[in-house]
Chimera marker file (.cmm) of the C-alpha trace (Angstrom):
<marker_set name="trace">
<marker id="1" x="-19.919" y="169.985" z="-112.025" r="1" g="1" b="0" radius="0.5"/>
<marker id="2" x="-16.307" y="170.455" z="-112.986" r="1" g="1" b="0" radius="0.5"/>
<marker id="3" x="-13.286" y="168.277" z="-112.589" r="1" g="1" b="0" radius="0.5"/>
<marker id="4" x="-10.147" y="170.384" z="-112.543" r="1" g="1" b="0" radius="0.5"/>
<marker id="5" x="-7.000" y="168.609" z="-113.649" r="1" g="1" b="0" radius="0.5"/>
<marker id="6" x="-3.896" y="169.607" z="-111.699" r="1" g="1" b="0" radius="0.5"/>
<marker id="7" x="-1.421" y="167.354" z="-113.511" r="1" g="1" b="0" radius="0.5"/>
<marker id="8" x="0.724" y="170.306" z="-114.650" r="1" g="1" b="0" radius="0.5"/>
<marker id="9" x="1.156" y="171.399" z="-111.030" r="1" g="1" b="0" radius="0.5"/>
<marker id="10" x="2.120" y="167.887" z="-109.904" r="1" g="1" b="0" radius="0.5"/>
<marker id="11" x="4.631" y="167.583" z="-112.752" r="1" g="1" b="0" radius="0.5"/>
<marker id="12" x="6.164" y="170.964" z="-111.894" r="1" g="1" b="0" radius="0.5"/>
<marker id="13" x="6.376" y="170.133" z="-108.188" r="1" g="1" b="0" radius="0.5"/>
<marker id="14" x="8.245" y="166.930" z="-108.989" r="1" g="1" b="0" radius="0.5"/>
<marker id="15" x="10.304" y="168.447" z="-111.824" r="1" g="1" b="0" radius="0.5"/>
<marker id="16" x="9.099" y="165.796" z="-114.276" r="1" g="1" b="0" radius="0.5"/>
<marker id="17" x="8.835" y="166.541" z="-117.999" r="1" g="1" b="0" radius="0.5"/>
<marker id="18" x="5.596" y="165.597" z="-119.735" r="1" g="1" b="0" radius="0.5"/>
<marker id="19" x="7.393" y="163.731" z="-122.517" r="1" g="1" b="0" radius="0.5"/>
<marker id="20" x="9.329" y="161.636" z="-119.979" r="1" g="1" b="0" radius="0.5"/>
<marker id="21" x="6.149" y="160.783" z="-118.093" r="1" g="1" b="0" radius="0.5"/>
<marker id="22" x="4.331" y="159.889" z="-121.318" r="1" g="1" b="0" radius="0.5"/>
<marker id="23" x="7.153" y="157.527" z="-122.311" r="1" g="1" b="0" radius="0.5"/>
<marker id="24" x="7.164" y="155.813" z="-118.916" r="1" g="1" b="0" radius="0.5"/>
<marker id="25" x="3.370" y="155.409" z="-119.031" r="1" g="1" b="0" radius="0.5"/>
<marker id="26" x="3.425" y="154.083" z="-122.574" r="1" g="1" b="0" radius="0.5"/>
<marker id="27" x="1.302" y="157.008" z="-123.798" r="1" g="1" b="0" radius="0.5"/>
<marker id="28" x="1.936" y="159.321" z="-126.691" r="1" g="1" b="0" radius="0.5"/>
<marker id="29" x="2.866" y="162.877" z="-125.708" r="1" g="1" b="0" radius="0.5"/>
<marker id="30" x="-0.360" y="163.978" z="-127.433" r="1" g="1" b="0" radius="0.5"/>
<marker id="31" x="-2.466" y="161.668" z="-125.249" r="1" g="1" b="0" radius="0.5"/>
<marker id="32" x="-0.829" y="163.018" z="-122.095" r="1" g="1" b="0" radius="0.5"/>
<marker id="33" x="-1.329" y="166.574" z="-123.331" r="1" g="1" b="0" radius="0.5"/>
<marker id="34" x="-5.031" y="165.892" z="-123.863" r="1" g="1" b="0" radius="0.5"/>
<marker id="35" x="-5.266" y="164.530" z="-120.336" r="1" g="1" b="0" radius="0.5"/>
<marker id="36" x="-3.491" y="167.582" z="-118.903" r="1" g="1" b="0" radius="0.5"/>
<marker id="37" x="-5.856" y="169.959" z="-120.701" r="1" g="1" b="0" radius="0.5"/>
<marker id="38" x="-9.007" y="168.034" z="-119.827" r="1" g="1" b="0" radius="0.5"/>
<marker id="39" x="-9.779" y="167.114" z="-123.433" r="1" g="1" b="0" radius="0.5"/>
<marker id="40" x="-10.513" y="163.490" z="-122.561" r="1" g="1" b="0" radius="0.5"/>
<marker id="41" x="-13.807" y="161.901" z="-121.550" r="1" g="1" b="0" radius="0.5"/>
<marker id="42" x="-12.295" y="159.064" z="-119.549" r="1" g="1" b="0" radius="0.5"/>
<marker id="43" x="-9.082" y="157.956" z="-117.882" r="1" g="1" b="0" radius="0.5"/>
<marker id="44" x="-8.213" y="154.294" z="-117.582" r="1" g="1" b="0" radius="0.5"/>
<marker id="45" x="-7.619" y="153.017" z="-114.069" r="1" g="1" b="0" radius="0.5"/>
<marker id="46" x="-4.352" y="151.585" z="-115.416" r="1" g="1" b="0" radius="0.5"/>
<marker id="47" x="-3.272" y="155.110" z="-116.448" r="1" g="1" b="0" radius="0.5"/>
<marker id="48" x="-4.263" y="156.553" z="-113.065" r="1" g="1" b="0" radius="0.5"/>
<marker id="49" x="-2.328" y="153.788" z="-111.341" r="1" g="1" b="0" radius="0.5"/>
<marker id="50" x="0.750" y="154.589" z="-113.423" r="1" g="1" b="0" radius="0.5"/>
<marker id="51" x="0.447" y="158.324" z="-112.795" r="1" g="1" b="0" radius="0.5"/>
<marker id="52" x="0.177" y="157.830" z="-109.045" r="1" g="1" b="0" radius="0.5"/>
<marker id="53" x="3.096" y="155.371" z="-108.932" r="1" g="1" b="0" radius="0.5"/>
<marker id="54" x="5.428" y="157.430" z="-111.103" r="1" g="1" b="0" radius="0.5"/>
<marker id="55" x="4.554" y="160.759" z="-109.483" r="1" g="1" b="0" radius="0.5"/>
<marker id="56" x="4.257" y="159.368" z="-105.940" r="1" g="1" b="0" radius="0.5"/>
<marker id="57" x="0.876" y="160.997" z="-105.429" r="1" g="1" b="0" radius="0.5"/>
<marker id="58" x="-2.802" y="160.317" z="-104.820" r="1" g="1" b="0" radius="0.5"/>
<marker id="59" x="-5.555" y="160.741" z="-107.441" r="1" g="1" b="0" radius="0.5"/>
<marker id="60" x="-6.814" y="163.756" z="-105.471" r="1" g="1" b="0" radius="0.5"/>
<marker id="61" x="-3.468" y="165.470" z="-106.102" r="1" g="1" b="0" radius="0.5"/>
<marker id="62" x="-4.226" y="165.316" z="-109.840" r="1" g="1" b="0" radius="0.5"/>
<marker id="63" x="-8.014" y="165.726" z="-109.958" r="1" g="1" b="0" radius="0.5"/>
<marker id="64" x="-10.168" y="168.176" z="-108.030" r="1" g="1" b="0" radius="0.5"/>
<marker id="65" x="-13.963" y="168.188" z="-107.991" r="1" g="1" b="0" radius="0.5"/>
<marker id="66" x="-15.698" y="171.551" z="-107.846" r="1" g="1" b="0" radius="0.5"/>
<marker id="67" x="-19.504" y="171.541" z="-107.356" r="1" g="1" b="0" radius="0.5"/>
<marker id="68" x="-21.686" y="173.472" z="-109.808" r="1" g="1" b="0" radius="0.5"/>
<marker id="69" x="-22.403" y="176.337" z="-107.432" r="1" g="1" b="0" radius="0.5"/>
<marker id="70" x="-18.682" y="176.948" z="-106.955" r="1" g="1" b="0" radius="0.5"/>
<marker id="71" x="-17.982" y="176.731" z="-110.712" r="1" g="1" b="0" radius="0.5"/>
<marker id="72" x="-20.054" y="179.754" z="-111.696" r="1" g="1" b="0" radius="0.5"/>
<marker id="73" x="-17.709" y="182.094" z="-113.508" r="1" g="1" b="0" radius="0.5"/>
<marker id="74" x="-14.712" y="179.829" z="-112.862" r="1" g="1" b="0" radius="0.5"/>
<marker id="75" x="-14.112" y="179.252" z="-116.547" r="1" g="1" b="0" radius="0.5"/>
<marker id="76" x="-15.483" y="182.568" z="-117.771" r="1" g="1" b="0" radius="0.5"/>
<marker id="77" x="-18.771" y="180.916" z="-118.679" r="1" g="1" b="0" radius="0.5"/>
<marker id="78" x="-22.012" y="182.284" z="-117.317" r="1" g="1" b="0" radius="0.5"/>
<marker id="79" x="-24.885" y="179.798" z="-117.191" r="1" g="1" b="0" radius="0.5"/>
<link id1="1" id2="2" r="1" g="1" b="0" radius="0.2"/>
<link id1="2" id2="3" r="1" g="1" b="0" radius="0.2"/>
<link id1="3" id2="4" r="1" g="1" b="0" radius="0.2"/>
<link id1="4" id2="5" r="1" g="1" b="0" radius="0.2"/>
<link id1="5" id2="6" r="1" g="1" b="0" radius="0.2"/>
<link id1="6" id2="7" r="1" g="1" b="0" radius="0.2"/>
<link id1="7" id2="8" r="1" g="1" b="0" radius="0.2"/>
<link id1="8" id2="9" r="1" g="1" b="0" radius="0.2"/>
<link id1="9" id2="10" r="1" g="1" b="0" radius="0.2"/>
<link id1="10" id2="11" r="1" g="1" b="0" radius="0.2"/>
<link id1="11" id2="12" r="1" g="1" b="0" radius="0.2"/>
<link id1="12" id2="13" r="1" g="1" b="0" radius="0.2"/>
<link id1="13" id2="14" r="1" g="1" b="0" radius="0.2"/>
<link id1="14" id2="15" r="1" g="1" b="0" radius="0.2"/>
<link id1="15" id2="16" r="1" g="1" b="0" radius="0.2"/>
<link id1="16" id2="17" r="1" g="1" b="0" radius="0.2"/>
<link id1="17" id2="18" r="1" g="1" b="0" radius="0.2"/>
<link id1="18" id2="19" r="1" g="1" b="0" radius="0.2"/>
<link id1="19" id2="20" r="1" g="1" b="0" radius="0.2"/>
<link id1="20" id2="21" r="1" g="1" b="0" radius="0.2"/>
<link id1="21" id2="22" r="1" g="1" b="0" radius="0.2"/>
<link id1="22" id2="23" r="1" g="1" b="0" radius="0.2"/>
<link id1="23" id2="24" r="1" g="1" b="0" radius="0.2"/>
<link id1="24" id2="25" r="1" g="1" b="0" radius="0.2"/>
<link id1="25" id2="26" r="1" g="1" b="0" radius="0.2"/>
<link id1="26" id2="27" r="1" g="1" b="0" radius="0.2"/>
<link id1="27" id2="28" r="1" g="1" b="0" radius="0.2"/>
<link id1="28" id2="29" r="1" g="1" b="0" radius="0.2"/>
<link id1="29" id2="30" r="1" g="1" b="0" radius="0.2"/>
<link id1="30" id2="31" r="1" g="1" b="0" radius="0.2"/>
<link id1="31" id2="32" r="1" g="1" b="0" radius="0.2"/>
<link id1="32" id2="33" r="1" g="1" b="0" radius="0.2"/>
<link id1="33" id2="34" r="1" g="1" b="0" radius="0.2"/>
<link id1="34" id2="35" r="1" g="1" b="0" radius="0.2"/>
<link id1="35" id2="36" r="1" g="1" b="0" radius="0.2"/>
<link id1="36" id2="37" r="1" g="1" b="0" radius="0.2"/>
<link id1="37" id2="38" r="1" g="1" b="0" radius="0.2"/>
<link id1="38" id2="39" r="1" g="1" b="0" radius="0.2"/>
<link id1="39" id2="40" r="1" g="1" b="0" radius="0.2"/>
<link id1="40" id2="41" r="1" g="1" b="0" radius="0.2"/>
<link id1="41" id2="42" r="1" g="1" b="0" radius="0.2"/>
<link id1="42" id2="43" r="1" g="1" b="0" radius="0.2"/>
<link id1="43" id2="44" r="1" g="1" b="0" radius="0.2"/>
<link id1="44" id2="45" r="1" g="1" b="0" radius="0.2"/>
<link id1="45" id2="46" r="1" g="1" b="0" radius="0.2"/>
<link id1="46" id2="47" r="1" g="1" b="0" radius="0.2"/>
<link id1="47" id2="48" r="1" g="1" b="0" radius="0.2"/>
<link id1="48" id2="49" r="1" g="1" b="0" radius="0.2"/>
<link id1="49" id2="50" r="1" g="1" b="0" radius="0.2"/>
<link id1="50" id2="51" r="1" g="1" b="0" radius="0.2"/>
<link id1="51" id2="52" r="1" g="1" b="0" radius="0.2"/>
<link id1="52" id2="53" r="1" g="1" b="0" radius="0.2"/>
<link id1="53" id2="54" r="1" g="1" b="0" radius="0.2"/>
<link id1="54" id2="55" r="1" g="1" b="0" radius="0.2"/>
<link id1="55" id2="56" r="1" g="1" b="0" radius="0.2"/>
<link id1="56" id2="57" r="1" g="1" b="0" radius="0.2"/>
<link id1="57" id2="58" r="1" g="1" b="0" radius="0.2"/>
<link id1="58" id2="59" r="1" g="1" b="0" radius="0.2"/>
<link id1="59" id2="60" r="1" g="1" b="0" radius="0.2"/>
<link id1="60" id2="61" r="1" g="1" b="0" radius="0.2"/>
<link id1="61" id2="62" r="1" g="1" b="0" radius="0.2"/>
<link id1="62" id2="63" r="1" g="1" b="0" radius="0.2"/>
<link id1="63" id2="64" r="1" g="1" b="0" radius="0.2"/>
<link id1="64" id2="65" r="1" g="1" b="0" radius="0.2"/>
<link id1="65" id2="66" r="1" g="1" b="0" radius="0.2"/>
<link id1="66" id2="67" r="1" g="1" b="0" radius="0.2"/>
<link id1="67" id2="68" r="1" g="1" b="0" radius="0.2"/>
<link id1="68" id2="69" r="1" g="1" b="0" radius="0.2"/>
<link id1="69" id2="70" r="1" g="1" b="0" radius="0.2"/>
<link id1="70" id2="71" r="1" g="1" b="0" radius="0.2"/>
<link id1="71" id2="72" r="1" g="1" b="0" radius="0.2"/>
<link id1="72" id2="73" r="1" g="1" b="0" radius="0.2"/>
<link id1="73" id2="74" r="1" g="1" b="0" radius="0.2"/>
<link id1="74" id2="75" r="1" g="1" b="0" radius="0.2"/>
<link id1="75" id2="76" r="1" g="1" b="0" radius="0.2"/>
<link id1="76" id2="77" r="1" g="1" b="0" radius="0.2"/>
<link id1="77" id2="78" r="1" g="1" b="0" radius="0.2"/>
<link id1="78" id2="79" r="1" g="1" b="0" radius="0.2"/>
</marker_set>
């Protein structure tokens, strides 16, 4: 199972800078960067709510689920 984070794409589409979004969410730029790169284990519902409000999007615009059988080789990792 893989969850692909598309936050960079959403930010680019809306011409929003990461640092501006982090400030509006009350997050540090480092915390937002970790979210964008998938280096987090959890995302607070409050953060998701803020992302969706500020970016005028749905959670599915930011996160994409890819089943295991479709992930093979996706990240250059062979199981």
